[in-house]
C-alpha positions in Angstrom: 47.0 -58.3 33.3 43.7 -56.5 34.0 42.3 -54.1 31.5 40.1 -51.3 32.6 36.7 -50.9 30.9 36.5 -47.9 28.7 34.5 -45.0 30.3 31.7 -43.6 28.3 31.9 -40.0 27.1 29.5 -38.2 29.4 28.2 -35.6 26.9 27.5 -38.1 24.0 24.6 -40.4 23.6 25.4 -44.0 22.9 22.7 -45.3 20.6 23.6 -48.9 21.3 23.0 -48.5 25.1 19.3 -49.3 25.7 19.3 -48.0 29.2 20.8 -44.6 28.2 18.4 -44.3 25.3 15.4 -45.0 27.6 16.6 -42.5 30.2 17.1 -39.7 27.6 13.7 -40.5 25.9 11.9 -40.4 29.3 13.7 -37.2 30.4 12.9 -35.3 27.2 9.5 -36.8 26.6 10.2 -38.1 23.2 9.3 -41.3 21.4 12.0 -43.7 20.1 11.4 -42.6 16.5 11.6 -38.9 17.4 14.8 -39.3 19.3 16.5 -41.3 16.5 15.3 -38.7 14.0 16.9 -35.9 16.1 20.1 -37.8 16.5 20.2 -38.5 12.8 19.7 -34.9 12.0 22.0 -33.1 14.5 24.3 -35.8 16.0 24.7 -37.5 19.4 25.6 -34.6 21.6 23.2 -34.7 24.6 23.1 -30.9 24.9 22.2 -30.5 21.2 19.5 -33.1 21.5 18.0 -31.3 24.5 18.0 -28.0 22.6 16.4 -29.6 19.6 13.7 -31.3 21.8 13.0 -27.9 23.4 12.6 -26.3 20.0 10.4 -29.2 18.9 8.1 -28.7 21.9 8.0 -25.0 21.5 7.0 -25.2 17.9 4.3 -27.8 18.7 2.8 -25.5 21.4 2.9 -22.3 19.3 1.3 -24.1 16.3 -1.7 -25.1 18.4 -3.3 -21.7 18.9 -7.0 -21.2 19.1 -7.4 -19.3 15.8 -10.4 -20.3 13.7 -9.7 -21.3 10.1 -9.7 -18.5 7.4 -13.3 -19.2 6.0 -14.7 -18.8 9.5 -13.0 -15.4 9.8 -14.2 -14.3 6.4 -17.8 -15.3 7.2 -17.7 -13.5 10.5 -16.5 -10.3 8.8 -19.3 -10.4 6.3 -22.1 -10.8 8.8 -24.1 -7.6 9.4 -23.5 -5.7 12.6 -26.2 -4.8 15.2 -27.1 -1.3 13.7 -27.4 -2.8 10.2 -29.8 -5.5 11.5 -31.9 -2.8 13.3 -32.2 -0.8 10.1 -33.3 -3.9 8.1 -36.1 -4.9 10.5 -39.4 -2.9 9.8 -40.7 -1.0 12.7 -44.5 -1.3 12.9 
């Protein structure tokens, strides 16, 4: 008697299938460690993994703004302005 092979569940990630793991990692742009950490945290639902990866990418982009560190902001605020410099320079 022939037995049919079990069909994989389409919306779940099989961590033992190397090909499926590679494809999901490549599609989402994640490393192997990042993908396993996400799966360990939220489960093996592919839609949940995609949402988590999108949030991970968004937080990485929003955290990399071009704001100078706080000491630079304080030192810039304490510098004299142009009228103050003009008053400090003697006119002779």
